[in-house]
C-alpha positions as CSV (number, residue, x, y, z in Angstrom):
1,X,-60.4,6.8,-4.8
2,X,-59.8,4.5,-7.9
3,X,-56.9,6.7,-8.9
4,X,-55.6,6.7,-5.4
5,X,-55.6,3.0,-5.2
6,X,-54.1,2.7,-8.7
7,X,-51.3,5.0,-7.9
8,X,-50.8,3.2,-4.6
9,X,-50.5,-0.3,-6.5
10,X,-48.3,1.3,-9.0
11,X,-45.8,2.2,-6.1
12,X,-45.8,-1.1,-4.3
13,X,-45.4,-3.0,-7.8
14,X,-42.4,-0.6,-8.6
15,X,-40.8,-0.8,-5.1
16,X,-39.0,-4.2,-5.4
17,X,-37.1,-3.3,-8.8
18,X,-36.6,0.4,-7.6
19,X,-35.7,-0.5,-4.2
20,X,-33.2,-3.3,-4.7
21,X,-30.2,-3.0,-2.3
22,X,-26.8,-3.2,-3.4
23,X,-25.5,-6.1,-3.7
24,X,-27.4,-8.6,-5.1
25,X,-24.8,-10.8,-6.3
26,X,-21.1,-11.9,-6.2
27,X,-18.4,-9.5,-5.6
28,X,-15.1,-10.0,-7.3
29,X,-11.8,-8.4,-5.8
30,X,-9.2,-8.5,-8.3
31,X,-5.8,-9.0,-6.7
32,X,-2.9,-8.1,-9.2
33,X,-0.5,-10.3,-7.6
34,X,0.0,-14.3,-7.4
35,X,-1.6,-15.8,-4.2
36,X,0.2,-16.1,-1.0
37,X,1.8,-12.6,-0.8
38,X,0.9,-10.0,1.7
39,X,-1.8,-8.1,-0.5
40,X,-3.5,-11.6,-1.5
41,X,-3.4,-12.7,2.4
42,X,-4.7,-9.2,3.7
43,X,-7.4,-8.8,1.3
44,X,-8.8,-12.3,2.0
45,X,-9.4,-11.3,5.6
46,X,-11.3,-8.7,4.8
47,X,-13.1,-10.3,1.8
48,X,-14.7,-12.8,4.4
49,X,-15.9,-9.8,6.6
50,X,-17.5,-8.1,3.7
51,X,-19.2,-11.3,2.6
52,X,-20.7,-11.6,6.2
53,X,-21.8,-8.3,6.4
54,X,-22.9,-7.7,2.8
55,X,-24.7,-11.3,2.7
56,X,-23.2,-12.1,-0.6
57,X,-20.0,-14.1,-1.8
58,X,-16.9,-12.1,-2.2
59,X,-14.3,-13.8,-4.0
60,X,-10.8,-13.2,-4.8
61,X,-9.4,-13.1,-8.7
62,X,-5.7,-13.3,-8.8
63,X,-4.5,-11.4,-12.0
64,X,-0.7,-11.3,-11.4
65,X,1.7,-9.6,-14.2
66,X,3.0,-6.7,-15.6
67,X,4.3,-5.2,-11.9
68,X,0.4,-5.3,-11.1
69,X,-0.7,-3.4,-14.4
70,X,-2.6,-6.7,-15.8
71,X,-4.9,-6.9,-13.0
72,X,-5.2,-3.1,-12.6
73,X,-6.3,-2.6,-16.3
74,X,-8.8,-5.4,-16.0
75,X,-10.5,-3.4,-13.4
76,X,-10.4,0.1,-15.2
77,X,-12.2,-1.9,-18.2
78,X,-14.8,-3.3,-15.7
79,X,-18.3,-2.2,-15.5
80,X,-18.6,0.7,-12.8
81,X,-21.5,-1.3,-10.8
82,X,-19.9,-2.2,-7.7
83,X,-19.2,-5.7,-8.3
84,X,-15.5,-5.8,-9.4
85,X,-13.2,-4.0,-7.0
86,X,-9.2,-4.0,-7.0
87,X,-7.1,-4.6,-4.2
88,X,-4.4,-1.9,-5.1
89,X,-1.1,-1.7,-3.9
90,X,1.5,0.9,-3.4
91,X,2.9,0.1,-6.7
92,X,-0.4,1.7,-8.2
93,X,1.0,5.2,-8.0
94,X,4.6,4.3,-8.5
95,X,4.0,2.5,-11.9
96,X,2.6,5.7,-13.6
97,X,6.0,7.2,-13.4
98,X,8.2,4.0,-13.4
99,X,6.7,2.5,-16.7
100,X,6.9,4.0,-20.0
101,X,3.2,3.6,-20.4
102,X,0.1,2.4,-18.9
103,X,-3.4,1.1,-20.3
104,X,-5.0,3.3,-17.7
105,X,-4.9,6.6,-15.8
106,X,-4.0,5.7,-12.2
107,X,-6.2,8.5,-10.8
108,X,-8.9,9.1,-13.4
109,X,-9.8,5.7,-14.3
110,X,-10.8,4.6,-10.5
111,X,-13.0,5.5,-7.8
112,X,-11.3,5.1,-4.3
113,X,-13.3,3.0,-2.1
114,X,-11.0,2.7,1.3
115,X,-7.5,2.3,2.4
116,X,-7.1,-1.4,3.9
117,X,-3.8,-2.0,5.5
118,X,-0.1,-0.8,5.5
119,X,3.1,-1.7,6.8
120,X,6.1,1.2,7.1
121,X,9.5,0.6,6.1
122,X,12.5,1.3,8.5
123,X,15.9,2.4,8.3
124,X,18.4,-0.7,9.2
125,X,22.1,-0.7,9.3
126,X,24.7,-3.4,9.7
127,X,26.0,-3.1,13.4
128,X,29.4,-2.6,12.3
129,X,28.2,0.9,10.9
130,X,29.1,3.4,13.8
131,X,25.6,5.1,14.1
132,X,22.8,4.9,16.4
133,X,20.5,7.5,15.0
134,X,19.3,9.0,11.8
135,X,21.2,12.2,12.4
136,X,24.5,10.4,12.8
137,X,23.8,8.3,9.7
138,X,23.3,11.4,7.6
139,X,26.6,13.0,9.2
140,X,28.6,10.0,8.4
141,X,27.2,9.7,4.8
142,X,28.1,13.2,4.1
143,X,31.6,12.9,5.7
144,X,32.0,9.8,3.4
145,X,30.1,10.7,0.2
146,X,29.8,7.3,-2.1
147,X,31.2,5.3,0.7
148,X,27.9,4.0,2.0
149,X,25.7,1.3,0.3
150,X,22.2,0.3,0.6
151,X,20.4,-2.8,-0.6
152,X,17.1,-3.0,-2.1
153,X,15.1,-5.9,-3.4
154,X,15.2,-4.2,-7.1
155,X,14.8,-1.1,-9.0
156,X,11.6,0.6,-8.4
157,X,10.6,-1.2,-5.4
158,X,9.6,0.3,-2.2
159,X,13.2,-0.3,-0.5
160,X,14.9,1.5,-3.5
161,X,12.4,4.5,-3.5
162,X,12.9,5.0,0.2
163,X,16.6,5.0,-0.2
164,X,16.3,7.6,-3.0
165,X,13.9,9.7,-1.0
166,X,16.2,9.7,2.0
167,X,19.0,11.1,-0.3
168,X,16.8,13.6,-1.8
169,X,15.6,14.9,1.6
170,X,19.2,14.9,3.3
171,X,21.3,15.5,0.5
172,X,23.4,12.3,1.3
173,X,25.4,10.4,-1.3
174,X,24.7,6.8,-0.6
175,X,25.2,4.1,-3.4
176,X,22.4,2.0,-4.5
177,X,22.8,-2.0,-4.8
178,X,19.8,-3.4,-6.2
179,X,19.1,-7.2,-5.6
180,X,16.7,-9.8,-7.2
181,X,14.6,-10.0,-4.2
182,X,14.3,-8.8,-0.7
183,X,15.9,-12.2,1.0
184,X,19.2,-11.9,-1.0
185,X,19.3,-8.0,-0.2
186,X,19.0,-8.8,3.7
187,X,21.5,-11.7,3.7
188,X,24.0,-9.5,2.2
189,X,23.0,-6.6,4.5
190,X,23.3,-9.3,7.5
191,X,26.6,-10.3,6.1
192,X,27.8,-6.8,5.9
193,X,28.3,-6.7,2.2
194,X,26.3,-3.8,2.0
195,X,25.6,-1.2,5.1
196,X,22.1,-0.2,5.0
197,X,18.6,-1.1,3.9
198,X,14.9,0.1,4.0
199,X,12.9,-3.2,4.6
200,X,9.6,-3.2,5.9
201,X,9.1,-4.0,9.6
202,X,7.2,-7.2,8.5
203,X,10.4,-8.6,6.7
204,X,13.2,-7.0,9.0
205,X,12.5,-6.7,12.6
206,X,13.3,-10.5,13.2
207,X,17.1,-9.5,12.2
208,X,17.0,-6.6,14.6
209,X,15.7,-8.8,17.4
210,X,18.0,-11.2,16.9
211,X,21.2,-8.5,17.0
212,X,22.2,-8.8,13.6
213,X,21.0,-5.5,12.4
214,X,20.5,-2.0,14.0
215,X,17.0,-0.2,13.5
216,X,17.1,3.4,13.5
217,X,13.7,5.0,12.6
218,X,10.5,4.0,10.9
219,X,9.2,5.7,7.8
220,X,5.6,6.1,8.9
221,X,4.0,9.5,9.8
222,X,3.5,8.3,13.3
223,X,5.2,5.7,15.5
224,X,4.2,2.1,14.6
225,X,2.4,-0.1,17.0
226,X,4.4,-2.8,15.4
227,X,7.6,-1.3,16.7
228,X,6.6,1.3,19.2
229,X,10.2,2.2,20.4
230,X,11.2,3.1,17.2
231,X,10.8,6.8,16.3
232,X,9.7,8.2,13.1
233,X,12.0,9.6,10.9
234,X,10.6,13.2,11.5
235,X,11.2,12.5,15.4
236,X,14.7,11.4,14.3
237,X,15.4,14.7,12.6
238,X,14.5,13.9,9.0
239,X,11.1,14.9,8.1
240,X,9.8,14.2,4.6
241,X,11.0,10.7,4.4
242,X,7.7,8.8,4.8
243,X,6.9,5.7,2.8
244,X,5.1,2.4,3.3
245,X,3.8,-0.6,1.8
246,X,-0.1,-0.3,1.6
247,X,-3.0,-1.7,-0.1
248,X,-6.2,0.0,-0.8
249,X,-9.9,-0.8,-2.3
250,X,-10.5,0.8,-5.7
251,X,-13.7,0.5,-8.0
252,X,-13.8,1.6,-11.7
253,X,-14.5,5.3,-12.3
254,X,-18.2,6.2,-12.3
255,X,-19.2,3.8,-9.7
256,X,-22.3,5.4,-8.1
257,X,-21.4,7.4,-4.9
258,X,-24.0,5.4,-2.9
259,X,-22.4,2.1,-3.7
260,X,-18.6,3.4,-2.8
261,X,-20.2,4.9,0.4
262,X,-21.7,1.5,1.4
263,X,-18.5,-0.3,0.8
264,X,-16.4,2.1,2.5
265,X,-18.6,2.0,5.5
266,X,-18.2,-2.1,5.6
267,X,-14.6,-2.1,5.1
268,X,-14.2,0.6,8.1
269,X,-16.6,-1.8,10.0
270,X,-14.2,-4.7,9.0
271,X,-10.9,-3.2,10.0
272,X,-12.2,-2.1,13.4
273,X,-13.2,-5.8,14.2
274,X,-10.8,-6.8,17.0
275,X,-10.1,-10.3,15.3
276,X,-9.2,-8.5,11.9
277,X,-7.0,-6.0,13.7
278,X,-5.1,-8.9,15.5
279,X,-4.7,-10.8,12.5
280,X,-3.4,-7.6,10.5
281,X,-0.8,-7.2,13.4
282,X,0.0,-10.9,13.4
283,X,1.3,-10.6,9.6
284,X,3.2,-7.3,10.5
285,X,0.5,-4.8,9.1
286,X,-1.9,-2.0,10.5
287,X,-5.0,-0.6,9.6
288,X,-4.5,2.1,6.8
289,X,-8.0,3.0,6.6
290,X,-9.2,6.2,4.8
291,X,-12.4,6.9,3.4
292,X,-13.0,7.8,-0.3
293,X,-12.1,11.4,-0.4
294,X,-9.1,11.2,1.9
295,X,-7.9,8.1,-0.3
296,X,-8.1,10.1,-3.4
297,X,-6.1,12.8,-2.1
298,X,-3.5,10.4,-0.7
299,X,-3.2,8.9,-4.3
300,X,-2.9,12.2,-5.9
301,X,-0.1,13.4,-3.3
302,X,1.8,10.0,-3.5
303,X,1.9,10.3,-7.4
304,X,3.2,13.9,-7.1
305,X,6.0,12.6,-4.6
306,X,7.1,9.6,-6.5
307,X,7.2,11.4,-9.9
308,X,9.6,14.1,-8.2
309,X,11.9,11.3,-6.7
310,X,11.8,8.9,-9.6
311,X,12.4,11.3,-12.5
312,X,15.3,13.1,-10.1
313,X,16.8,9.8,-9.4
314,X,16.5,8.4,-13.0
315,X,14.9,5.4,-11.7
316,X,13.9,2.9,-14.6
317,X,12.0,-0.5,-14.1
318,X,14.0,-3.7,-14.7
């Protein structure tokens, strides 16, 4: 009997230390861009929900620089204990091909947690261009090789990659005109100095509503609730042109699976909350939720896709 009591006491004494549930302290989410942008704003919304559900503070640590590589490298070197995460943007996979070298491996050094939010791009043309569909745009570009121009916020940006992916898929010869920022590129498109562009729905639809640009199709796999009347590129007859501006939570490689699973569950619950969904839509974004394994597969396919496009187009970072 004494042996049984002793064993029971040992279990009771050990249980608090052995059974401490994650998390037990503040969780830090590194945002590799300055405060105020889409990534920063969106992750703060989700962070507040995570803080409420996990009963621990979830703080944002902005670490901009190096085209998001400084903050990303910091996460890669952090302890894999679930207390440091990264709000990774779509540049995460692009940088691996675009930049000469990285202090981390974009796949092997990270444990995918969950997709968070995304906004698709769309093909926007100046109203003077005599096209009202993607098929008509492709036909015109092929009939006048090198005569059409498309603007982007700069080399290696999502707008540039969308244009090169479009060219790769369709065989159309359209000349890239890089700008130093999206606002200047959009202004020149509205002014007719360039003829087309691939802006995000968030940044470009106001020009369409005002009649200053014509929208042809979105670059998402399915129609966007943000612009339900626009067909996808596939529906418009050009499958394979899929690109968006997305954000996902990553942890350091080696983070215990049970912690990743818990974080994934809480992110999913946060994104399903009606107030979060409404705020995302208000900012021009939709849920990009993916569980860890699905997100891992997405990152690998995204890296493969952009490796092909960037090398074929000879794109270099500015």
